[in-house]
Residue frames as a rotation matrix with the C-alpha (Angstrom) as fourth column:
MET 1
0.593 0.805 0.014 -0.04
0.805 -0.593 0.001 -0.03
0.009 0.010 -1.000 0.00
ARG 2
-0.483 -0.645 0.592 1.09
0.681 -0.702 -0.209 3.52
0.550 0.303 0.778 -0.77
GLY 3
0.326 0.578 -0.748 0.47
0.870 -0.493 -0.001 6.50
-0.369 -0.651 -0.664 1.59
ILE 4
0.587 -0.079 -0.806 2.28
0.127 -0.974 0.187 9.88
-0.800 -0.212 -0.562 1.64
ALA 5
0.300 -0.475 -0.827 3.64
-0.845 -0.535 0.001 11.33
-0.443 0.699 -0.562 -1.67
GLY 6
0.684 0.026 -0.729 3.72
-0.589 0.611 -0.530 7.78
0.432 0.791 0.433 -3.24
SER 7
-0.495 -0.814 0.305 5.96
-0.801 0.291 -0.523 6.32
0.337 -0.503 -0.796 -0.50
ASN 8
-0.339 0.291 -0.894 5.39
0.212 0.950 0.229 3.05
0.916 -0.112 -0.384 1.40
ILE 9
-0.970 -0.003 -0.241 4.44
0.240 -0.127 -0.962 4.97
-0.028 -0.992 0.124 4.44
MET 10
-0.260 0.965 0.030 0.86
0.830 0.207 0.519 4.78
0.494 0.160 -0.855 5.29
SER 11
-0.488 0.184 0.853 -1.20
-0.137 -0.982 0.133 7.90
0.862 -0.052 0.505 6.32
LYS 12
-0.620 0.468 -0.631 -2.82
0.763 0.172 -0.623 8.91
-0.183 -0.867 -0.463 9.60
VAL 13
-0.665 0.445 0.600 -5.94
0.326 -0.550 0.769 10.60
0.672 0.707 0.221 8.35
LEU 14
-0.769 0.496 -0.403 -8.17
0.208 -0.402 -0.892 12.92
-0.604 -0.770 0.206 10.33
ILE 15
-0.629 0.634 0.451 -11.84
0.582 -0.001 0.813 13.02
0.516 0.774 -0.368 8.89
ILE 16
-0.916 0.319 -0.244 -13.87
-0.072 -0.728 -0.681 16.01
-0.395 -0.607 0.690 9.74
GLY 17
-0.385 0.849 0.362 -17.69
0.839 0.485 -0.247 15.58
-0.385 0.209 -0.899 9.52
ASP 18
-0.066 0.483 0.873 -20.11
0.775 -0.526 0.349 17.85
0.628 0.700 -0.340 7.95
ILE 19
-0.644 -0.304 -0.702 -19.84
0.747 -0.451 -0.489 21.29
-0.168 -0.839 0.517 9.38
HIS 20
0.124 0.867 0.482 -22.39
0.949 -0.245 0.196 23.33
0.289 0.433 -0.854 7.43
GLU 21
-0.691 -0.404 -0.599 -20.92
0.580 -0.805 -0.126 26.76
-0.431 -0.435 0.791 8.01
PRO 22
-0.442 -0.497 0.747 -22.16
-0.468 -0.582 -0.665 29.05
0.765 -0.643 0.024 9.43
ALA 23
0.503 0.822 0.267 -24.12
-0.709 0.216 0.671 26.41
0.494 -0.527 0.691 11.43
SER 24
-0.019 -0.510 -0.860 -21.19
0.233 0.834 -0.500 24.43
0.972 -0.210 0.103 12.94
HIS 25
0.829 0.187 -0.527 -20.99
0.519 0.095 0.850 23.78
0.209 -0.978 -0.019 16.72
PRO 26
0.787 -0.514 0.340 -18.68
-0.488 -0.857 -0.167 26.27
0.377 -0.035 -0.926 18.35
GLY 27
0.379 -0.685 0.622 -16.63
-0.733 0.189 0.654 23.65
-0.565 -0.704 -0.430 20.00
TYR 28
0.902 0.132 0.412 -16.25
0.085 0.880 -0.468 21.22
-0.424 0.457 0.782 17.06
ARG 29
0.698 -0.716 0.027 -13.13
-0.253 -0.282 -0.925 22.81
0.670 0.639 -0.378 15.48
ARG 30
0.043 -0.708 0.704 -11.26
-0.992 -0.117 -0.057 22.59
0.123 -0.696 -0.708 18.75
PHE 31
0.512 0.270 0.815 -12.41
-0.462 0.887 -0.004 18.98
-0.724 -0.374 0.579 19.10
CYS 32
0.969 -0.150 0.195 -11.11
0.246 0.560 -0.791 18.03
0.010 0.815 0.580 15.70
GLN 33
0.357 -0.890 0.282 -7.80
-0.645 -0.454 -0.615 19.81
0.675 0.038 -0.737 16.35
ASP 34
0.080 -0.350 0.933 -7.41
-0.959 0.229 0.169 17.89
-0.273 -0.908 -0.318 19.57
ILE 35
0.753 0.252 0.608 -8.25
-0.158 0.966 -0.206 14.54
-0.639 0.059 0.767 17.99
GLY 36
0.902 -0.431 -0.032 -5.87
0.010 0.095 -0.995 15.14
0.432 0.898 0.090 15.14
ASP 37
0.150 -0.903 0.403 -3.08
-0.799 -0.350 -0.488 15.99
0.582 -0.249 -0.774 17.60
GLU 38
0.334 0.137 0.933 -3.90
-0.774 0.604 0.189 12.98
-0.538 -0.785 0.307 19.88
TRP 39
0.788 0.032 0.615 -3.51
0.190 0.938 -0.292 10.57
-0.586 0.346 0.733 16.97
GLY 40
-0.278 -0.908 -0.312 -0.64
-0.051 -0.311 0.949 12.50
-0.959 0.280 0.040 15.28
CYS 41
0.563 0.504 0.655 -2.66
0.616 0.272 -0.739 12.70
-0.551 0.820 -0.158 11.92
ASN 42
-0.486 -0.797 -0.360 -0.65
0.173 -0.491 0.854 14.02
-0.857 0.353 0.376 8.97
ARG 43
-0.913 0.312 0.263 -3.57
0.187 -0.254 0.949 14.31
0.363 0.915 0.174 6.48
THR 44
-0.638 0.739 -0.214 -6.96
-0.040 -0.310 -0.950 15.92
-0.769 -0.598 0.228 6.75
VAL 45
-0.850 0.466 0.246 -10.13
0.322 0.088 0.943 15.22
0.418 0.880 -0.225 4.84
PHE 46
-0.582 0.802 -0.134 -13.26
-0.569 -0.519 -0.638 17.33
-0.581 -0.295 0.759 5.16
ILE 47
-0.741 0.248 0.624 -15.95
0.354 0.934 0.049 14.85
-0.571 0.257 -0.780 4.31
GLY 48
-0.691 0.419 0.589 -18.25
0.511 -0.293 0.808 17.49
0.511 0.859 -0.011 2.70
ASP 49
0.508 0.839 0.194 -20.97
0.586 -0.502 0.636 20.10
0.631 -0.210 -0.747 3.34
VAL 50
-0.543 -0.713 -0.445 -18.54
0.835 -0.401 -0.376 22.52
0.089 -0.575 0.813 4.58
ILE 51
-0.961 0.274 0.027 -20.98
-0.266 -0.949 0.169 25.16
0.072 0.155 0.985 3.49
ASP 52
-0.525 0.836 0.161 -24.79
0.370 0.395 -0.841 25.03
-0.766 -0.382 -0.517 4.30
HIS 53
-0.979 0.195 0.055 -26.20
-0.057 -0.525 0.849 27.49
0.195 0.828 0.525 1.86
HIS 54
-0.568 0.817 -0.095 -29.47
0.598 0.331 -0.730 27.62
-0.565 -0.472 -0.677 3.68
CYS 55
0.071 0.609 -0.790 -30.62
-0.168 -0.773 -0.612 30.75
-0.983 0.176 0.047 1.83
ILE 56
-0.325 -0.128 -0.937 -29.42
-0.943 -0.033 0.331 29.35
-0.074 0.991 -0.110 -1.59
SER 57
-0.865 0.097 0.493 -31.75
-0.023 0.973 -0.231 26.32
-0.502 -0.211 -0.839 -1.66
PHE 58
-0.689 0.694 -0.209 -34.80
-0.175 0.120 0.977 24.94
0.703 0.710 0.039 -3.31
HIS 59
-0.247 0.516 -0.820 -36.23
0.878 0.478 0.037 24.29
0.411 -0.710 -0.571 0.13
SER 60
0.701 0.636 0.323 -38.10
0.325 -0.687 0.650 26.67
0.636 -0.350 -0.688 2.49
LYS 61
-0.346 -0.898 0.272 -36.15
0.141 -0.336 -0.931 28.93
0.928 -0.284 0.243 4.60
ASP 62
-0.198 0.294 -0.935 -36.35
0.977 0.141 -0.163 29.33
0.084 -0.945 -0.315 8.45
VAL 63
0.659 0.580 0.479 -37.94
0.576 -0.799 0.174 32.60
0.483 0.161 -0.861 9.36
ASP 64
0.906 -0.360 -0.224 -35.26
0.036 -0.461 0.886 33.38
-0.422 -0.811 -0.405 11.80
ALA 65
0.317 -0.834 0.451 -32.33
0.889 0.427 0.166 32.78
-0.331 0.349 0.877 9.35
ASP 66
-0.156 -0.470 -0.868 -30.08
0.036 -0.881 0.471 35.43
-0.987 0.042 0.155 8.13
GLY 67
0.796 0.470 -0.381 -30.38
-0.324 -0.202 -0.924 36.72
-0.512 0.859 -0.008 4.62
VAL 68
0.908 -0.377 0.184 -28.23
0.411 0.707 -0.576 35.56
0.087 0.599 0.796 1.76
SER 69
0.319 -0.836 0.446 -25.44
-0.131 -0.505 -0.853 38.14
0.939 0.214 -0.271 2.00
ARG 70
0.263 -0.257 0.930 -25.26
-0.952 -0.224 0.207 38.00
0.155 -0.940 -0.303 5.80
GLU 71
0.876 -0.002 0.482 -25.17
-0.164 0.939 0.302 34.14
-0.453 -0.344 0.822 5.83
ALA 72
0.755 -0.643 0.128 -22.44
0.414 0.316 -0.854 34.16
0.508 0.698 0.505 3.18
GLU 73
0.248 -0.679 0.691 -20.40
-0.490 -0.703 -0.515 36.67
0.836 -0.211 -0.507 5.22
ILE 74
0.384 -0.106 0.917 -20.61
-0.898 0.186 0.398 34.59
-0.212 -0.977 -0.024 8.39
ALA 75
0.939 -0.075 0.337 -19.93
0.117 0.987 -0.106 31.44
-0.324 0.139 0.936 6.66
TYR 76
0.629 -0.756 0.179 -16.77
0.114 -0.138 -0.984 32.89
0.769 0.640 -0.001 5.13
LYS 77
0.097 -0.604 0.791 -15.46
-0.872 -0.434 -0.225 33.92
0.480 -0.668 -0.569 8.46
GLY 78
0.713 0.218 0.666 -16.22
-0.545 0.770 0.333 30.40
-0.440 -0.600 0.668 9.68
VAL 79
0.958 -0.275 0.083 -14.34
0.256 0.683 -0.684 28.86
0.131 0.676 0.725 6.86
ARG 80
0.377 -0.854 0.359 -11.31
-0.361 -0.492 -0.792 31.12
0.853 0.169 -0.494 7.45
LYS 81
0.299 -0.216 0.930 -11.11
-0.939 0.109 0.327 29.74
-0.172 -0.970 -0.170 11.06
TRP 82
0.857 0.054 0.513 -11.22
-0.044 0.999 -0.031 26.20
-0.514 0.004 0.858 9.66
TYR 83
0.832 -0.538 0.139 -8.60
0.159 -0.009 -0.987 27.10
0.532 0.843 0.078 6.99
LYS 84
0.298 -0.726 0.620 -6.33
-0.779 -0.560 -0.281 28.58
0.551 -0.399 -0.733 9.56
ALA 85
0.286 -0.139 0.948 -6.61
-0.797 0.514 0.316 25.49
-0.532 -0.846 0.036 11.73
PHE 86
0.108 -0.223 0.969 -6.22
0.314 0.932 0.179 22.97
-0.943 0.285 0.170 8.88
SER 87
0.167 -0.105 -0.980 -4.56
-0.592 -0.806 -0.014 24.91
-0.788 0.583 -0.197 6.05
LYS 88
-0.614 -0.293 -0.733 -3.84
-0.780 0.370 0.506 21.84
0.123 0.882 -0.455 3.92
ALA 89
-0.424 0.570 0.704 -6.67
-0.228 0.685 -0.692 19.42
-0.876 -0.454 -0.160 3.37
GLU 90
-0.968 0.250 -0.012 -8.72
0.070 0.318 0.945 17.46
0.240 0.915 -0.326 0.80
VAL 91
-0.649 0.755 -0.094 -12.34
-0.427 -0.464 -0.776 18.66
-0.630 -0.463 0.624 0.79
MET 92
-0.797 0.421 0.433 -15.04
0.590 0.696 0.409 16.45
-0.129 0.581 -0.803 -0.48
ILE 93
-0.865 0.501 0.023 -17.70
-0.451 -0.798 0.400 18.39
0.219 0.335 0.916 -2.22
GLY 94
-0.734 0.675 0.075 -21.21
0.335 0.456 -0.824 17.86
-0.591 -0.580 -0.561 -0.54
ASN 95
-0.175 0.794 0.583 -24.62
0.953 -0.011 0.301 18.34
0.246 0.608 -0.755 -1.84
HIS 96
0.692 0.463 -0.554 -24.91
0.616 -0.779 0.119 21.54
-0.376 -0.424 -0.824 0.18
ASP 97
-0.182 -0.819 -0.545 -21.61
0.239 -0.574 0.783 22.89
-0.954 0.012 0.300 -1.09
GLU 98
-0.914 -0.237 0.331 -22.73
0.348 -0.035 0.937 22.60
-0.210 0.971 0.115 -4.69
ARG 99
-0.025 0.983 -0.181 -26.06
0.747 -0.102 -0.657 24.24
-0.665 -0.152 -0.732 -4.15
VAL 100
-0.004 -0.042 -0.999 -24.98
-0.403 -0.915 0.040 27.47
-0.915 0.402 -0.014 -5.98
PHE 101
-0.886 -0.368 -0.281 -24.03
-0.390 0.267 0.881 25.27
-0.249 0.891 -0.381 -9.09
ARG 102
-0.656 0.707 0.263 -27.42
0.685 0.704 -0.185 23.33
-0.316 0.059 -0.947 -8.80
LEU 103
0.186 0.832 -0.522 -29.50
0.467 -0.542 -0.698 26.45
-0.865 -0.114 -0.490 -8.52
ALA 104
-0.257 -0.295 -0.920 -27.52
-0.607 -0.692 0.391 28.18
-0.752 0.659 -0.001 -11.39
ALA 105
-0.991 -0.086 0.099 -28.13
0.021 0.641 0.767 25.07
-0.130 0.763 -0.633 -13.60
SER 106
-0.345 0.934 0.089 -31.83
0.816 0.346 -0.464 25.24
-0.464 -0.088 -0.881 -12.93
VAL 107
0.618 0.524 -0.587 -31.94
0.065 -0.778 -0.625 28.62
-0.784 0.348 -0.515 -14.71
ASN 108
0.867 -0.139 0.478 -29.57
0.497 0.286 -0.819 27.55
-0.023 0.948 0.317 -17.47
ILE 109
0.729 -0.674 0.124 -26.38
-0.685 -0.717 0.130 29.06
0.001 -0.179 -0.984 -16.12
PRO 110
0.577 -0.540 -0.613 -23.35
0.154 0.809 -0.567 26.86
0.802 0.233 0.550 -17.08
ALA 111
0.812 -0.337 -0.477 -20.93
0.547 0.155 0.823 26.03
-0.204 -0.929 0.310 -14.31
ARG 112
-0.113 -0.892 0.438 -18.06
0.959 -0.213 -0.188 27.72
0.261 0.399 0.879 -16.39
PHE 113
0.017 0.102 0.995 -19.56
0.100 -0.990 0.100 31.15
0.995 0.098 -0.027 -15.25
ILE 114
0.936 0.226 0.268 -19.37
-0.240 -0.146 0.960 30.43
0.256 -0.963 -0.082 -11.50
ARG 115
0.105 -0.950 0.295 -16.09
-0.870 -0.231 -0.436 30.79
0.482 -0.211 -0.850 -9.58
ASP 116
-0.017 -0.164 -0.986 -14.45
0.119 0.979 -0.165 27.60
0.993 -0.121 0.002 -8.18
TYR 117
0.821 0.449 -0.353 -14.84
0.369 0.056 0.928 26.78
0.436 -0.892 -0.120 -4.54
ASP 118
0.101 -0.857 -0.506 -11.15
0.991 0.042 0.126 27.55
-0.086 -0.514 0.853 -3.68
VAL 119
-0.694 -0.304 0.653 -11.48
0.475 -0.874 0.099 31.03
0.541 0.379 0.751 -5.07
VAL 120
0.197 0.931 0.307 -14.92
0.091 -0.329 0.940 31.74
0.976 -0.157 -0.150 -3.42
TRP 121
0.933 0.248 -0.262 -13.73
0.211 0.212 0.954 30.63
0.292 -0.945 0.145 -0.05
ASN 122
0.494 -0.835 0.242 -10.10
-0.745 -0.550 -0.378 31.75
0.449 0.007 -0.894 -0.31
THR 123
0.667 -0.253 0.701 -8.70
-0.360 0.714 0.600 28.20
-0.653 -0.652 0.385 0.40
PRO 124
0.462 -0.453 -0.763 -5.79
-0.860 -0.018 -0.510 27.86
0.217 0.891 -0.398 -2.04
LYS 125
-0.633 -0.773 -0.054 -4.30
-0.747 0.627 -0.221 24.89
0.204 -0.100 -0.974 -0.24
TRP 126
-0.101 0.688 0.719 -7.54
-0.423 0.624 -0.657 22.96
-0.901 -0.370 0.228 0.07
LYS 127
-0.938 -0.115 -0.326 -8.14
-0.346 0.314 0.884 20.56
0.001 0.942 -0.334 -2.70
TRP 128
-0.160 0.982 0.103 -11.86
-0.687 -0.036 -0.726 20.43
-0.709 -0.187 0.680 -3.41
LYS 129
-0.822 -0.159 -0.547 -12.90
-0.516 0.616 0.595 17.18
0.242 0.772 -0.588 -5.12
ARG 130
0.251 0.941 -0.225 -15.67
-0.771 0.335 0.542 14.59
0.586 0.037 0.810 -5.41
ASP 131
0.991 0.090 0.095 -13.85
-0.130 0.745 0.654 11.88
-0.012 -0.661 0.751 -3.79
THR 132
0.129 -0.991 -0.039 -10.29
-0.927 -0.107 -0.360 10.60
0.353 0.083 -0.932 -2.90
GLU 133
0.857 -0.030 -0.514 -8.62
0.145 0.972 0.186 7.34
0.494 -0.234 0.837 -2.16
ILE 134
0.158 -0.822 0.548 -6.02
-0.887 -0.362 -0.287 7.02
0.434 -0.441 -0.786 0.59
ASP 135
-0.727 -0.485 0.485 -4.33
-0.667 0.667 -0.333 3.74
-0.162 -0.566 -0.808 1.63
ASN 136
-0.881 0.330 -0.340 -6.99
0.052 0.781 0.622 1.77
0.471 0.530 -0.705 -0.26
VAL 137
-0.420 0.748 -0.514 -9.85
0.694 -0.100 -0.713 3.62
-0.585 -0.656 -0.477 1.56
HIS 138
-0.482 0.339 0.808 -12.45
0.664 -0.460 0.589 5.56
0.571 0.821 -0.003 -0.42
TYR 139
-0.593 0.336 -0.732 -13.65
0.489 -0.572 -0.659 8.87
-0.640 -0.748 0.175 0.81
PHE 140
-0.694 0.426 0.581 -16.65
0.294 -0.569 0.768 10.79
0.657 0.704 0.270 -0.54
HIS 141
-0.696 0.426 0.577 -19.47
-0.665 -0.686 -0.295 12.91
0.270 -0.589 0.761 0.94
GLY 142
-0.865 0.478 0.153 -22.10
0.341 0.783 -0.520 10.20
-0.369 -0.397 -0.840 0.78
THR 143
-0.471 0.741 -0.478 -24.81
-0.770 -0.610 -0.187 12.03
-0.431 0.280 0.858 -1.40
GLY 144
-0.046 0.565 -0.824 -27.48
-0.775 0.499 0.386 9.60
0.630 0.657 0.415 -2.12
CYS 145
-0.620 -0.255 -0.742 -26.61
0.155 0.887 -0.435 7.29
0.769 -0.385 -0.510 0.76
SER 146
-0.053 0.678 0.733 -29.15
-0.901 -0.349 0.257 6.59
0.430 -0.648 0.629 3.49
GLY 147
0.478 0.412 -0.776 -30.42
-0.104 0.903 0.416 3.86
0.872 -0.119 0.474 5.87
LYS 148
0.995 -0.042 0.096 -29.11
-0.090 0.120 0.989 2.34
-0.053 -0.992 0.116 8.92
MET 149
0.325 -0.913 0.248 -25.67
0.455 0.381 0.805 1.46
-0.829 -0.149 0.539 7.51
PRO 150
0.911 0.098 -0.401 -25.06
-0.255 -0.630 -0.734 4.17
-0.324 0.771 -0.549 4.78
ALA 151
0.268 -0.918 -0.292 -21.23
-0.934 -0.321 0.155 3.80
-0.236 0.231 -0.944 4.73
LEU 152
-0.423 -0.341 0.840 -21.07
-0.204 0.939 0.278 0.01
-0.883 -0.053 -0.467 4.95
ASN 153
0.535 0.630 0.562 -23.67
0.430 0.370 -0.824 -0.26
-0.727 0.683 -0.073 2.01
ALA 154
0.859 -0.273 -0.433 -21.41
-0.497 -0.647 -0.578 2.10
-0.122 0.712 -0.691 0.05
ALA 155
-0.190 -0.941 0.280 -18.35
-0.835 0.305 0.458 0.02
-0.516 -0.147 -0.844 0.84
LYS 156
-0.074 0.212 0.974 -20.14
0.143 0.969 -0.200 -3.11
-0.987 0.125 -0.102 -0.37
ALA 157
0.862 0.498 0.098 -21.17
0.175 -0.111 -0.978 -1.37
-0.476 0.860 -0.183 -3.61
SER 158
0.690 -0.646 -0.325 -17.70
-0.721 -0.580 -0.379 -0.20
0.057 0.496 -0.866 -4.27
MET 159
0.902 -0.215 -0.374 -16.11
0.228 0.974 -0.011 -3.34
0.367 -0.075 0.927 -2.87
MET 160
-0.306 -0.952 -0.009 -13.56
0.498 -0.152 -0.854 -1.31
0.812 -0.265 0.520 -0.88
SER 161
-0.167 0.209 -0.964 -13.49
0.952 -0.220 -0.213 0.31
-0.256 -0.953 -0.162 2.64
THR 162
-0.195 0.372 0.908 -15.36
0.637 -0.655 0.406 3.53
0.745 0.658 -0.109 2.65
VAL 163
-0.624 0.001 -0.781 -15.73
0.689 -0.470 -0.551 6.74
-0.367 -0.883 0.293 4.65
ILE 164
-0.301 0.558 0.773 -18.71
0.567 -0.547 0.616 9.05
0.767 0.624 -0.152 4.30
GLY 165
-0.954 0.253 -0.159 -20.56
-0.014 -0.571 -0.821 11.81
-0.298 -0.781 0.549 6.16
HIS 166
-0.739 0.672 -0.046 -23.93
-0.188 -0.139 0.972 13.16
0.647 0.727 0.229 4.87
CYS 167
0.267 0.774 -0.574 -26.19
0.366 0.469 0.804 11.02
0.891 -0.424 -0.159 7.30
HIS 168
-0.154 -0.401 0.903 -25.88
-0.633 -0.662 -0.402 13.32
0.759 -0.633 -0.152 10.50
SER 169
0.394 0.446 0.803 -27.60
-0.919 0.166 0.358 10.84
0.026 -0.879 0.476 12.80
VAL 170
0.990 -0.131 -0.057 -25.62
0.128 0.990 -0.062 7.83
0.064 0.054 0.996 11.84
ALA 171
0.368 -0.925 0.090 -21.94
-0.822 -0.369 -0.434 7.40
0.435 0.086 -0.896 13.02
GLY 172
0.376 -0.357 0.855 -19.44
-0.566 0.642 0.517 4.65
-0.734 -0.678 0.039 13.77
VAL 173
-0.387 -0.657 -0.647 -17.69
-0.922 0.278 0.269 1.81
0.003 0.701 -0.713 12.08
LYS 174
0.578 0.618 0.534 -19.15
-0.540 0.779 -0.317 -1.33
-0.612 -0.105 0.784 10.67
TRP 175
-0.542 -0.834 -0.106 -17.36
-0.675 0.357 0.646 -4.23
-0.501 0.421 -0.756 9.08
ASN 176
0.809 0.553 -0.199 -18.14
-0.571 0.660 -0.488 -6.84
-0.139 0.509 0.850 6.31
CYS 177
-0.205 -0.923 0.325 -16.04
-0.801 0.350 0.486 -9.91
-0.562 -0.161 -0.811 6.31
GLY 178
0.706 0.386 -0.594 -15.51
-0.689 0.569 -0.450 -12.53
0.164 0.726 0.667 3.73
VAL 179
0.945 -0.325 -0.046 -13.42
0.327 0.920 0.216 -15.59
-0.027 -0.220 0.975 3.44
ASN 180
0.059 -0.992 0.116 -10.21
0.996 0.050 -0.081 -13.82
0.074 0.120 0.990 2.34
ARG 181
-0.633 -0.371 0.679 -11.07
0.431 -0.898 -0.089 -10.12
0.643 0.236 0.728 2.79
ARG 182
0.069 0.724 -0.686 -12.73
0.957 -0.242 -0.160 -7.63
-0.282 -0.646 -0.710 5.14
ILE 183
-0.501 -0.071 0.863 -13.87
0.472 -0.858 0.204 -4.10
0.725 0.509 0.463 4.42
PHE 184
-0.472 0.378 -0.796 -15.31
0.750 -0.303 -0.588 -1.34
-0.463 -0.875 -0.140 6.69
GLY 185
-0.006 0.489 0.872 -17.71
0.532 -0.737 0.417 1.51
0.846 0.467 -0.256 6.32
MET 186
-0.593 -0.101 -0.799 -17.35
0.764 -0.386 -0.518 4.50
-0.256 -0.917 0.306 8.60
ASP 187
0.448 0.708 0.545 -20.09
0.599 -0.691 0.405 7.16
0.664 0.145 -0.734 9.02
THR 188
-0.594 -0.798 0.105 -18.20
0.461 -0.444 -0.768 10.17
0.660 -0.408 0.631 10.54
GLY 189
0.161 0.638 -0.753 -21.20
0.931 -0.351 -0.098 11.92
-0.327 -0.685 -0.651 12.08
CYS 190
0.306 0.070 0.949 -21.11
0.616 -0.775 -0.142 15.69
0.725 0.629 -0.280 11.91
GLY 191
-0.555 -0.596 -0.580 -20.26
0.831 -0.377 -0.408 18.90
0.025 -0.708 0.705 13.67
ILE 192
-0.307 0.539 0.784 -23.41
0.222 -0.761 0.610 21.11
0.925 0.361 0.113 13.52
ASP 193
-0.971 0.228 0.073 -25.18
-0.180 -0.490 -0.853 23.25
-0.159 -0.842 0.516 16.04
ILE 194
-0.619 0.767 0.169 -28.71
0.767 0.544 0.339 21.85
0.168 0.339 -0.926 16.15
ASN 195
0.085 0.700 -0.709 -30.02
0.760 -0.505 -0.408 25.08
-0.644 -0.504 -0.575 17.50
HIS 196
-0.772 -0.337 -0.539 -28.89
-0.057 -0.807 0.587 27.13
-0.633 0.484 0.604 14.57
PRO 197
0.081 0.930 -0.357 -31.81
-0.601 -0.241 -0.762 28.25
-0.795 0.276 0.540 12.31
ALA 198
-0.166 -0.243 -0.956 -30.42
-0.968 0.225 0.111 26.39
0.188 0.944 -0.273 9.39
MET 199
-0.858 -0.222 -0.463 -30.68
-0.151 0.971 -0.186 23.05
0.491 -0.090 -0.867 11.37
ARG 200
-0.668 0.597 0.444 -34.10
-0.619 -0.114 -0.777 23.50
-0.413 -0.794 0.446 12.86
TYR 201
0.000 0.681 -0.732 -35.69
-0.914 0.297 0.277 21.36
0.406 0.669 0.622 10.24
GLY 202
-0.334 -0.185 -0.924 -34.61
0.047 0.976 -0.213 18.37
0.942 -0.114 -0.317 12.31
LYS 203
-0.666 -0.077 0.742 -35.96
-0.671 -0.375 -0.640 19.65
0.327 -0.924 0.198 15.66
ASN 204
0.318 0.864 0.391 -38.89
-0.922 0.378 -0.085 17.10
-0.221 -0.334 0.916 15.65
LEU 205
0.230 -0.286 -0.930 -36.75
-0.462 0.809 -0.363 14.10
0.857 0.513 0.054 14.46
ILE 206
0.990 0.095 0.106 -36.24
-0.138 0.457 0.879 11.42
0.036 -0.885 0.465 17.18
ASN 207
0.526 -0.839 0.139 -32.78
0.844 0.535 0.034 10.64
-0.103 0.099 0.990 15.82
LYS 208
0.931 -0.110 -0.347 -30.51
-0.074 -0.991 0.115 13.54
-0.357 -0.081 -0.931 16.59
PRO 209
0.725 -0.656 -0.211 -27.24
-0.307 -0.033 -0.951 14.41
0.617 0.754 -0.225 14.94
VAL 210
0.779 -0.571 -0.258 -24.08
0.594 0.543 0.593 12.59
-0.199 -0.615 0.763 16.27
LEU 211
0.825 -0.564 0.006 -21.23
-0.545 -0.800 -0.249 15.00
0.145 0.203 -0.968 16.85
SER 212
0.583 -0.593 0.555 -18.15
0.122 0.739 0.663 13.20
-0.803 -0.319 0.503 16.05
CYS 213
0.413 -0.500 -0.761 -15.18
-0.910 -0.247 -0.332 12.73
-0.021 0.830 -0.558 13.63
GLY 214
0.980 -0.068 0.189 -13.12
0.069 0.998 0.005 9.88
-0.189 0.008 0.982 12.49
VAL 215
0.127 -0.942 -0.311 -9.45
-0.918 -0.230 0.322 8.87
-0.374 0.245 -0.894 11.98
VAL 216
0.986 0.013 -0.165 -7.97
-0.092 0.871 -0.482 6.26
0.138 0.491 0.860 9.79
ILE 217
0.342 -0.918 0.201 -4.52
-0.815 -0.183 0.549 5.05
-0.467 -0.351 -0.811 10.92
ASP 218
-0.691 -0.723 0.021 -2.56
-0.589 0.579 0.563 2.93
-0.419 0.377 -0.826 8.57
GLY 219
-0.667 0.480 -0.570 -5.81
-0.407 0.407 0.818 1.96
0.625 0.777 -0.076 6.82
LYS 220
-0.539 0.514 -0.668 -7.65
0.767 0.626 -0.137 1.12
0.348 -0.586 -0.732 10.09
PRO 221
-0.176 0.595 0.784 -10.65
0.056 -0.789 0.611 3.06
0.983 0.152 0.106 11.20
TYR 222
-0.612 0.029 -0.790 -11.44
0.790 0.048 -0.611 4.63
0.020 -0.998 -0.053 14.61
HIS 223
0.001 0.788 0.616 -14.33
0.480 -0.541 0.691 6.64
0.878 0.295 -0.378 15.52
GLU 224
-0.801 -0.399 -0.445 -14.43
0.575 -0.311 -0.756 9.57
0.163 -0.862 0.479 18.04
ILE 225
0.303 0.952 0.038 -17.45
0.824 -0.281 0.493 10.95
0.480 -0.118 -0.869 19.77
MET 226
-0.494 -0.468 0.733 -17.32
0.140 -0.875 -0.464 14.54
0.858 -0.127 0.498 20.87
PRO 227
-0.363 0.288 -0.886 -17.95
0.931 0.131 -0.339 15.05
0.019 -0.949 -0.316 24.64
MET 228
-0.780 0.153 0.607 -20.43
0.095 -0.930 0.356 18.07
0.619 0.335 0.710 24.23
ALA 229
0.227 0.910 -0.348 -23.02
0.703 0.094 0.705 17.54
0.674 -0.404 -0.618 26.91
ARG 230
0.622 -0.046 0.782 -23.28
-0.409 -0.870 0.275 20.16
0.668 -0.491 -0.559 29.70
GLY 231
0.826 -0.370 0.425 -20.40
-0.432 0.067 0.899 20.00
-0.361 -0.927 -0.105 31.89
GLU 232
0.593 -0.558 0.580 -18.17
0.638 0.765 0.083 18.25
-0.491 0.321 0.810 29.23
LYS 233
-0.221 -0.942 -0.253 -15.09
0.617 -0.336 0.712 19.62
-0.756 0.001 0.655 27.61
TYR 234
-0.940 -0.128 0.317 -16.63
0.339 -0.479 0.810 20.82
0.048 0.868 0.493 24.25
HIS 235
-0.004 0.968 -0.251 -19.99
0.940 -0.082 -0.330 22.08
-0.340 -0.237 -0.910 25.58
LYS 236
0.116 0.005 0.993 -20.90
0.786 -0.612 -0.089 25.21
0.607 0.791 -0.075 23.64
SER 237
0.947 0.318 -0.048 -20.97
0.268 -0.698 0.664 27.25
0.177 -0.641 -0.746 26.85
ARG 238
0.411 -0.894 -0.180 -17.14
0.533 0.075 0.843 26.92
-0.740 -0.442 0.507 27.02
PHE 239
-0.451 -0.592 0.667 -16.66
0.883 -0.191 0.428 28.65
-0.126 0.783 0.610 23.59
């Protein structure tokens, strides 16, 4: 297996869940930094939906949400903080990230007339892409995946270990083992603030978002839950 820069050294990958700026949990960035340091990670993957684009959507808007310009301004400031913390990363393009392109296409505006993600969000060292493969593990956002085991189902479909986000209320690692081979599916969970207006659509759902992230060390998956209840290290009152 090959890891860093085509060498035989395998990678220590930090996987950051959906953050949906400007609706990210105020303690999630610090949590991801701490997990990355704890495991000695040398690569970072944002699993997608870095931007929420609540106001640029085909869906109805929350009455208390900011307007388009204000939302974009706050999201930009949020992305700058993430870029400062993780200045070199691979960023999977999520369904929310591409809402601008989808909305433009609905009125016959070609993608060539829209600025690329790295330009809009001023992230020159981030590599925005649909998917990536590191140490025989496939990473993509998970658009179209659902159910109780979305990542494992995606892994079975591609016949290789897979990490996805997208499904906020599903998190953890599940395995599929055959006679001569085993593969895993990791659902990263997310890093959203459920009280943000953009996230209120889920207020009546029984299954709440799981705040967590993932690491893959030498091709092996580990899932980290964020201690964010009252009195715990990353409770929002501490930030």
